[in-house]
N, C-alpha and C positions, 0 to 999 in steps of 0.2 A: 423350061426351068427344071423339070424333073430329070431330064437327061443330063443336064449340067451338074446337078447336085449328085447324081449317082456317079458320074465320071470323077468328080472331085473326091468323093468318099473312097472310090476304088483306088485312086492315085494315093490317097493317104494310107490305105491298107498296104500297098506295095512298099511305100517308103518306110513305114514304121516296122514292118515285118521283115525287112531285109537288113536289120542292124547287125553289125559285126560284134563278135563276142571275144572275150579274153581267153587265150590259151596258155599264156606264160606271164608270170609276175616276177619282176626283179626288184629286190629290196637291198639297199645299202645298210649294212649292220651298224655303221658308224653314224650316219646322218638320218636314216629312216626314209631317204628319198626312194620313191617307187616309180617303176615304169611298167606299162602294160603292153603286151604284144599279141598280135593275131597272125596266124599262119597264112601265107599266100598259097592258095590252092594251085597245084601244078608247077610251082616254082621251087627248085631245090638249091641248096647251097653246095659248097665243095665237098662236104661230108655226106651228101645224099639226104640230108634232113630238110624239112620244109623251111623255106625262108620266112623270116618274121618281119612284120611291119609294126611300128609303134602306133598305138591308139590311145584315146584320151577319156575313156569312160569305164565304168565298173560294172559290166554286165557279163554274165557267164552263160554258157549253153548247157542244157541238161544232158546232151549227148557226148560231151567231150571232157576228158580229164584236164585238170589245170596243173601246170608245173609251177612251183614256187622256188626261185633261186635266191639265196641270201649270199651276198658277196661282201668282200672287205671284212671278213671275220678275223678277229685277233687270235693269236696263238693261245690255246687253252680255253677259248670261249666256246660254250656249248649253246647251240640254237635249237629251240623247240617250237613246234607249231601247234596251236590250239584252234580247232574248228567247232563252231556251234551252228547247227542248221535248224531252221524252223520254217513253217509255213505261216504266212501272214493271214490272220483271220480278222474279220470285222465282227464285232460283238453284235459284232459281226465277226616225238620220237626223239621223243627226245633223241637228238642225233648225238653220236659219240665221236670224239676225235681219236686219232690213232695212237696218241701218246699223251703223257702229261709232263710238262716241264717241272722238274724237281729242283729242290734247293741244293746247292753245293755243300759238301761236308767240310769245306774249308771255311774258316772264319777268321776275320781280321779284327782284332780288338785294339783299343787305344793303348793297352799296355805293351803291345808289340812294337810300336813305332814311337820315335821321338818327334819333335816338332818338324823336322825336315823329312820325316818318313824313313829314317834309317834305323835299322835294327840295332839296338844298343846292348842287348843282353849278351850277344856273342862277343862284342868288343870288350865288354867288361870281363869276360871269361878268357880273353886272350886269343880269340879265334883269328886265323889269318885273314888277310885282306880278301883273298878269293872266297873264303867262307862267308864273309859279309856280303860279297856280291851275289853269291849263290842263294843266300837266305833272302836277299832282296828280290832276286829273280823269281824265287818260289812264291813269295808274297804277291809279286806283280802279276804272275800268271793266275793266281787264285782270285785276285781282285778283278782282273779282266773277265774271268769266267763268270763271276757274279754279275758284272756289268752287262756282258753280252746276253746272259739269260734274261735279264730285265728288258733289254732292247728287243729280244726275240718275242717276249710276251706282248709287245706293242705292234708287232707286224700285222698288216692287213692286206697287202697285195704283193705281186711278184717283183715289182720294181724295188720295193723296200727290202724284200728278201735277198735279191741279188747284191744290193749294196752292203747289207750286213754280212753276208757270207764272204764277200770279197775282203772286207775289213778283217774278219776273223782269220782268213787264210794268210793275209799279209802278216799279222801278228804271230801266227803259228810258225811261219818261216823264220821270222826274227828270233823267236824264243828258241827254236831248235838250233840255230846257228850259235846263239849265245851259250846255250847249254852244252853244245859239243865243244866249245872252246875251253872248257874246264876238263882236265884229264887226271887230276889228282884223285887217287883211289879213296882217300879219306872223305872226299866230297860225294861219294857214290849215293849215299842216302838222300842228300839234298837234290842231286841230279834226278834220282828216281821220283822225288816229289814233284819236280818240274815236269818230268815226262808224264806223270799221272795227270797233271792239270792240262797238258797239251792234248792228251788222249781224250779228256773230257770235252775240250773245245772241238776236237774232230767229231766226237759223238754228237755234240750240239748242232754241228753243220748237217749231219745226217737227219737229225730230228727236224730241223728247219726245212730241209729239202723234202721231207715226207709229208709236210703239212699242206692241206688244200684250203685255200682261203674262201671257199664257197661251199655251201651245202644245198642239196636238192631235196625238195619235198613234192608230193603229189596228193591231190584230193579230187574226189568226184562230187560235183554238185548234185545232191539228191533231193533238196527242198528249195523252196522259193527264196528264202533269205539265208545268207551265209555270212556269219561273223568270223573273221579271220584275225588271229592275234599271233604275232611272232615275238618270242621272248629270248633274251640272252642271259646266260648264267656263267659267271666267272668265279672260280674258287682260288683264293690266295691265302696260304697259311691257315687252312681250315675255315676261313671266313667266306661265305657265299654271298655274292652280290648278284641280284636278279633285277632285270629291267625289261620293259616292253619296248621293242624297237619299231614295231608297226602294229597298228590296229585299224581295221576298216570293215565296212559292211558291203557285201556284194548281193546282186539280185540275179536270179536265174531266169533267162528268157525262154519262151516256148512252153512254159509250164501251164497245164490245163487247170482252170478254176471255174466252178459253177456256183452261182449265187442268185438270190432273188433281190428285187429292188422295186421301188415305187417311183412314180413320176407323172409326167403329162405328155401327151402327143396330140398332133393335129393331123386329120385326114383330109386330103384334097381329092376331089373326084370330079368327073365330067358334069358340067352344069345341067345337062339334059336329064340327069337322073335326080336332080335336086329340085323337084317341083312340088308345089303345094296345091291341093285341090279343095274346093269348097262349093257349097250350094248357095247360089245367089238368085233369089226369085225363081226357084225350081230349075235353074240352069247350072250345069256343071261348068265352073270357071277354073282357070289355072293361073297361078302366079309363080314367079321364080322364087325358089328357096335358096338357102345357102349351100354352096358346094364345099364349104369348109366346116369341119366338125371337130372342135376341140374336145378333149376327153382327159379324164383322170385315169391313170393306168397302173397296172401291176405287171411285172415282167420276170421272166426267168432267163438268165444270161449264161451262155456257155462260151467261155472265152479262153484265150491263150495270152500269156504275159509277153509283152514287148517292153523293152527299156523301162519307161516310167509309168506304164499303164497296162491295160488289158484290151484285147480286141477279139471279136468273135461274132456269134450270132445270138439271137434271142427270139423268144415268142412272148406274146403278152395279150392282155385284154384290157379294154377301156370302157369306162362309163361315160357316155356323152354328157356334155354340159349343155343344158337347154337354154341357148342364148335367145332365140326368138320365140320361144313358147310352142314351137311346132316340131321340134326335133324328136325323132323316134329314139327313145331311151334304151333300146335294146343294146347290150354291150357289143362292141366291135372287137374283131380279132386281128392280130398283127404278127408279121414275120419280118425281121429286120437285121441289118448289120448294126453292131454296137462298138463304140470306142469309149472305154472307161478309164478315167485317171484316178489313181489311188492316192488319197491324202491321209493325214494322221487321224482325221475324224470321219472318214467314210470314203465312198467312191461316187464320183460324179461322172455321168456318161451321156453320150450323144447317140441317138438312134436314127437310122434312115432305112426305109424299106417300103413294104406294101402292107395293105390290110383290106379287110372287107367290112362294109357297114350295111346296115339294113335300111332300105328306103321304101317309100310307098308309091304305088302307081294305080291307075284305074284298072278295075277288074276287066277281064276280057269281055268284049261286047259293048263296053261303054266308051264314050269319047267326049272330048271337051266341046261344050256348046249344046250338049244333049239336054233335053227337058226330061227330068225324072219325075215330074208330075206333082211334086209337093215341096213346099219350102222347108218342111220340117224333117225331110229324109236326109240321112247321112249319105254322103257320096260313097258309093261302093268302091272300096280300095282293097288292094292285095299287096302283100309285102314280098320283097325279094332282096337278095344280097348282091352288091355290086363292088367291084374292086376300087381301091383308092391308093394314092401315094401317101406315105406316112413319114413325118419327121417328129422327133421328140427328145426329151431329156429323161434321165432316170437317176435316182440317188439311192445309195445303200447307206442308211444311217448307222452310226456307231463309231467306235474307236478301235485302233489296232490292238490286237492281243496276240501274244506269242503262242 
């Protein structure tokens, strides 16, 4: 039984201590969807970087930096990362975008257009037909510039970027041909206005091409509990809109923690050492005692964190419970493996290992059946320590404190 229990506990140690940890976090700025990745050791991708495999838990390693990638970022959106790290006790950049989309200096007011969208002021002043067309073309390019800037502010991936740039390029080509079709020198000022809007559209293409739809952050887990918050900030017309796109708590594995606890344990020993001796009619007699010794114990635990709990070693001492009235009440000593699960109200643990307990035996020179000459004499006993197998539980009372 002892060998099986030790084997099972050792297997548990291997399983829980070999947990994989997060090395990369991907966050969608639009939906908040998150993916966690672990690097595959010895496996490289086409760029010579470690290949990543998706995992489904939220545990970090104290020895590795964590990369946070935020993608699907809109044009003009600024992402910032907030990290708060703390150790669990029981009472136990802001990133910058390369440019800012500005507002056009062209405005289109209702007074400029009639119900059909045709400029009427020029007609009333006797402008030529071409002048009316040129005025309309200038307004059309200014209107498209405003529209495309608004669409650019909604971009969040490369596919949408390609579509928008393609549309702008088509319109630029159309506007240039229409503008070149007018050669009257009197229209030069209007033509220059159209050209100015076309150049602003070309500049917008450069700005859109320069934008990266993802931002990269890094942090190093230095404490047991890590609270990560990713925030988005958008400024439009001097109005700032801020929102949290992701918030979660992570735990660092492999972190050392030492603490005291109380509990109970049971020692199992070879029955030949659990004998009781008495004087019966001057004769030393022997009877079987209990080879099981329950005890109330206090423990010191030295552990390392794995996923949802702690695992390590401990030492402790126990006060025997006198079940049959004949147990030696000398405290016993123990050395054990411990596996402790942390809850909101404390830590509950399981111990398995070995210990030593004090037992009594006949003094040298005496033997069972010997006549000691008097019915009132105590049987001459001597005490000695014997090893025992130990299992138990321990509890660390209290609530979490940051």
